[in-house]
Every structure is written in C-alpha cells, then in structure tokens.
N, C-alpha and C positions, 0 to 999 in steps of 0.2 A: 481383137474385137470384143472378146469376152471381158477383158479388163476394162474397156471403155464402158460396156454395159454395166459392169459392177460398180464403177465409179459413178455413173449416171444414176444407178439405183440408190447408192449411198447418199448422193446429193439430194435425191428426191425425198428419201426418208428424213434426212436432216431438215429439209425445207418443211415437210409435214410436221416435224417436231416443233420447229420454230412457230409455224402457224398455230399449232395446238396450244403451245405455251402462251402465245400472244392472245389467242381466243379465250383461254382460261382467265387471264388477267382482265380482258375486256368484259367478260361476263360477270366477273366479281365486282367490276367497277360501276355497275348500275348504268347510269345515263352518261357516262363519259367513255365513249368507245376508244378514245386514243390513249387512255390511261393517264396517270399523273406523273409529272416530273418533280424534281426538287423545287422548282420555281412555280409550280401550279398553285392555284388558289386553294385547292383542297389541302395541299402540303402546308401552306401558311396557316390555314385555319386549324389544322391538327396541331401544329407547333404552338400556336397562340393559346389554344384551349388547354394544352399540356403544361404551359409555363407555371412556375411556382406562384401561388396566389398569396400576395402579401397585403391584401386589402383589409384583413381582419383587424389590423392595429393602426389604421389610417388616422384615428383620433390622436394617436401618440406620435407617429413619425411623419404624417402628412404625405405619404407616398404609397401607392399600391404595388409598386414594382419590387418592393423589398419589405422585410420585417425585421424588427430588432430582436436579437437573441438575448436570452436570460443568462446570468443576472445583469441588470442594468440599473443605474442610478439616474434619476431625473429630478429636475425641479419643476413643479407644476404651480404656476402663479407664486413662485418663490417658496413653495413648500417642498422639502426634500422627501423623495419616496424611493425606496429600493424595491425593484420588481424582481421576483424570483420565479414566478409562474403566471399563467393567464388569470388566475383568480385575483391577482393584484391589480389587474386592469381596472377593477371597480374602484380602487382607491383614487385612481386618476380621474375616472368619470365622475366620481362624487365631487371632486374639487372643481372640475370643469362645469358641473351642473349647479354649483352653489348659487351662482348669479348669472342670469342671461343678459344679453346685450352688453357684455363687457369684453375687454381685450384679454383673452387667455394667452398665456405664454408657457411653452414647454422647452426646457433646456436639458440636453444630455451631458452627463459627465463622461468625457472621452478618456481613453478609447472605448469604443463599443464594437460589438460584432453584429453584422447584419447578414441575412440570407437574401440573395438576389434572385431575380426571376429565372435565371438559368440554373438554380439550385446550388450555386457555389456560395460558400461562407467566407466573408472577408472581414478583416479588422479595419475599422475607420478611426483614424488618429485624431481628427479635429473637425470642426464645423465646416471648414472649406472643403474637405474631402467628402463630407456628407452632402453638402450642397451640390457637389458635382454628380453624386448619385441621383439626387432629386432632379437635377437638370436633364440628365440622361433619360430619366423616366418621362419627363414632360415631352422630350423630343420623340420618344417611342410612341407616346399617346398621339402626338400630332401626326405622325407618319402611319398610324394604325398598325404599329408593330408591338404593342403592349399586350399583356395577357387578356384573354377573353375569359371572364369569370362567371358569366351568366349561364354557361352550359358546361356540365361536367360529364365526361364519359363514364359509362358503367362498364367496368372491366370484368373479364378479359375481352380484348378484341384481337382479330387476326388481320395481318397485312400480307398480301401476296406480292412478291417482288420479282421483277424480271430484269436480269443483267444483260444489257445489249451486247457488251463485248464478249462475255462468256457464253451467251445464249443459254442461260440457266435460270430456272425459277426456284424460289424458296418461299417459305411461309414463316412469319415471325408472330408469335403470340405475345401480346403486350399486356402487362398486368397492372400498370400504374401510370399516373401522369408523368412521373420522372422518367420511367422507361420510354414512354412515347416521345417525350421531349428529346431525350438523348438519341433515340432512333432517328427522328426526323432531322435533328441537327447534324447527324453524321451521314445522311443520305447522299449517295454519289450522283453526279450529273449523268453518268452513263447507265443509270437505273430507272426503271419505271415501277410504279406501285399501284395497287388497288386495295381498297378496304374491303374486307369480306363482310358484306351486308347479309342480313340486317344487323344493326347494332342498336343499343339503347343509350339514352343520356338523360340526365336530370337537370331541369332548368332551375333558375334561382328561386322560383316560387314553389319548389319541391315537386313540380309536375314531371312525371317520367314520360319521355317520348320515344317512339320507335322510329328508326331512320333506315331507309332502304336504298338510298342512292346518294351520290355526291350532291345532286341538286337539292335533295331534302336536307342534307347536312348544312349546306349553304343557307337555305331558307330559314332553318331554325336559328342559326347564328344571327342572321340579319334581323329576325323578329325579336330575339332576346336582347340584342344590342339596342334596338329601338326602344324596347321596354326599359332598358337600363338608362337610356338618355331621358326618358320620361320621368323615371324615378329621381334622377339627378336634378331635373328641373323642379320637380315637386319639393325636393329637399331644400333647394334654394328659395322657393316660394315660402316654405314653412318658416325658414329663418327670417325672411323679410317680414312676414306676417307677425311673427313673435315680437320683432322690434317695434312694429306699428302699435301692437297692443300695449306693450310696456311704456312706450313713450306718450301714449294718448289717454284721454278719458272719454268714455262712451255712454250713449243712451240707447235704449231699445227703441228703434224706429218702427219696427213691426214684429209681431209674433203671431203667425197664422197657424191655427191648429183646427183641423176639421172645417176649413173654409172661413173661420171666424178670426178676425184680427183683434187681439186683446192687448195691444201695445199700451193702451191707456192705463192698464194696471201698473205699468212701470214708468209712467210719465214723470214722476217726481224723483226718480232715481238716476244717479250717475254710477257708472261701473269703472273701477280702477283695476288694472292688471299690474301686479308688482313683479320685479325681476327675480323674486324667489319662488315664482309660480303660484302665488296666492292671489286671490282677487276679492274685492269687496264692493258691495252696492250700498250707496249712501242715499238716504232720503233727504234731499236738499230743501224740502218744504217743511220738514219736521225734525228739528235737531235732536229731539228726544227719542225718535224712532230708532229701533235697533238696526244695526248694519246687517246685511246679509253677507256672511263670510263664506269663502269657498276656495277652491283651487282650480287651476286650468293647465292644460298642456296642448302643445301644437306638435302634431306628428305628421308623417307623410309616408305614402307608399306610391301608388300611381297617381293619387290625389292628395290634397292637404286636408287634415282633420283638426278640428278644435274641440277638445273635450272640456265640458264645464261640470263642476261638482260643487253646488251650493248645499249647505247643511243646516242653516239656521233661520230660514224664512221660506214659508210655504210657496209663495208666488214664484220665488226664484228657483226653488227646487223643481218647478215645472220646466226649467231650462236645462236641467241636468240631462246631458246626452252627449254622444259623440257626433259632432256635426261635420258634414262635408262642406268644405269651403268652395262654393260655386263661383264666387267672384270677390275680389277685394281690391281696395285702393287705400291710400292714406286717410281717406275720409269716410269710407263705408265698407262694411264686411257683410256679405250675403252668405247665409248658411242654410243647409238642408239636413234634416234629421236622417241619420243612417238607419234608424229603426222604424220610421214612418215618413215616407217620402212626401206626404201631404203636409208635413209640418215644416215651416220655414221661419227663420229668424234673421233680422237685419239689425246690425249695430252701426250707429253713426257716431263719428267722432265729433266731440263738441268743439 
C-alpha cells in the first residue's frame, strides 16, 4: 500500500512538473496559449526574418535570395569591371545611371561564388546554374517562403523550448540572424517553443518597435510587408514616369502658388527631359531667348517624387522643388510641392 501511495505521489509530482513547464512556456508565449510548433506561423516568420538578406546587390544580380561574393568580374553594358569590395558597386551604378530608358546588361565571368538565403556559400559554374538559383528564388517569393527583410530582430532574444518526449524545458539565447535561422531550421517536431517577450525589432524605415506577443509580431510583419509592397509599386511607377518624361515634350499647364495660377508665365515654353537627367525649357515664340537649363530626378519611397533644379532663368527657378507625384499618365503629370502643400504644378505632354 505504501508503495502504491509512493508511486501515486511521484506520478502526481511529475504531472505537476509537466503542467508547470507547460504553463511557463504558455506564459512566455503571450497570446498563443498552445505554444508554437515547427510548422506554426510564428516559426515560419522567425525563420524568414532570420534568412540571409541578399537584397543589397539586387541591381547587380537581380535576386534578393542571394548575393555575389567578392572578387567577381562583370561586364556592365559591355564595360569590364572587377569588383573587390562594396565600394566598387558605385562603378556599376555609375554605368547603369549614365543613360535612362535604355536596356542595361550585366554579365558575370563564371565561375562565381554566391551566398544563399540559408547562409551557405556555393560556386556557380555557368549561367544555367545561376538561372536555376534565380528560379528557385522566384518560386520562394511566390510561395511566401523568401526572406522577410523589412523587419530585423534586435538581439539577443531568448527562446524557451519544451521537449514533449523528454518532458524537459530549456532556454536558448540567440545572438544573430544566422543563429536564429539555424535554430529554427533544426527545430524538432516533438518540441514546442515560445519567444521570451518582450523583444524589439527595427523596421526598414529605421523605426524601432517593441513586441510583446506572437500576435504583435505577426502584425508588425504584416504591416511592414504591406509597406514594402507599396514601395515596390512606387518604384515601378517612378520608372514608368521617368520613361514618360524622357520620351515626351511638355508644357506648364498650371502653376498654382498661393491660390494664384501663373501658368501664363510659361505659355511660350516647352520643356524637354533628356535621358542623361538634364532638362531644358525653350521659348518657342522667341528663338533668341535663352534656354532655361536644369536637371531632374525621379525617386520613390512610399510615393513618387520629381525633383527639378533650374539654374539659368528666374521664372523656372520658381519650379525648383521636390514634388510629390499625385497623379500621372502619358499625357499629364500632376505634382504637389513637398515644402508647401498649397503649391501645385501640372505638366501636359504636347
């Protein structure tokens, strides 16, 4: 009888230990009382945020899932360049930026070495092998299994793990993205885990956020991915607008400042935007009148911006500003000043 009581007592203590361990994990897990498994959304989000970020050289290799390692030899628009460090990226960008609205080409001298999203480094022998890497990246993006680059963990973070088979808990302190990626990649199906909240992360706009639960973690990722999509759309719009400007000739349809439209000041002028990022305004009514010379640039963040810089004609210097593109088409571009929202400019294509 004593033996039975002893066994019963031991079983009861073990049960209490199990409940205690599980409760500890649940409390650490914020709003997910059932804890996380290897296939949970939190697990996938952790792994994706921890993947190697190869997006910094997308202008060179055309894929964010990997980056090209140094040294590497490339032909940029048939100009040979040997890259030995990140400072040499500017050599490539200078060539790509010489002419807009043109067909840029970048060709690697194989073999090259690349670093993949899982942190492995591989040697690529030819273009076919490299195309396969790019195809795999596109598939990952389509399946939403690619890296999340808009949110970066601020380390260290702690993860509490419960092994169902062994009925044991453990805590792992993670110090880097690579450590987190490796940890999540090797996580077992018979384990549960919980992030020890609160943690902090930095968004792509350099804003630091505090996160206190799985739900908040998911929400921040959802928001930043939405912002990233908006930025991608704005970049595409900027490229389209740049092409419209270079391919057309424009007049000032309206220039409203302080509620007054002074478009008549520019009635005799046409504006040309060249593919070397210069622009000029020509007086079509007076061939002897001096041209207004300037430069322009089209940039984007969450919105598209057109910056004008005229330097040789007082009336056109009034247009010098960074303008938000509020609407555009192949025939008309509507702009609003970023320094004075009551100032608006409309350019119409002739």
